[in-house]
C-alpha positions, 0 to 999 in steps of 0.5 A, spaced: 529 447 391 527 440 393 530 437 387 537 441 387 537 440 395 537 432 394 542 432 388 547 436 392 546 431 398 547 425 394 552 420 394 559 422 397 556 428 401 551 425 406 548 420 402 547 412 404 554 410 401 558 416 405 563 420 403 569 418 399 574 419 404 570 414 409 572 408 404 576 403 406 583 403 405 584 397 400 591 395 402 592 391 408 595 394 415 599 388 416 603 389 410 605 396 412 611 398 417 610 400 424 612 407 421 607 407 416 601 404 421 603 410 425 602 415 419 595 411 417 593 412 425 595 419 425 592 421 418 585 417 420 585 421 426 586 428 423 581 426 418 576 424 423 577 431 427 576 435 420 570 431 419 567 433 426 569 440 425 566 441 419 560 438 421 560 442 427 561 448 423 555 446 418 550 445 424 552 452 426 551 455 419 544 452 419 542 454 425 544 461 424 541 461 417 534 458 420 534 464 425 535 469 420 530 466 415 525 466 421 527 473 423 526 475 416 519 471 415 517 475 422 518 482 418 514 480 412 508 478 417 509 485 420 509 488 413 503 484 411 499 486 418 500 493 417 496 493 411 
C-alpha cells in the first residue's frame, strides 16, 4: 500500500512540483486588455477557492476515515480479548 500511496501522491497532486493548474501562465499580463486581466483575476480567485474547498473536504474525509478505522480496530481488539 505504501508504494501505491506514494505514486498516487506524485507530481501533479501533492508532489514537490505542485499541481498542474498552479503552473505560471506563460503569457505576460501586460499584453492583456483590462477585461482579460479582470477575467484572469476572477478565474485565479475561483481556482484558489476551489482548491481550498477541496483541501477542506479531503481533510474532513481523512479525519472521518481515521476515526472509522480506529473504531474498527477497537472492535477487533474487543473480539480478540473475548477469546
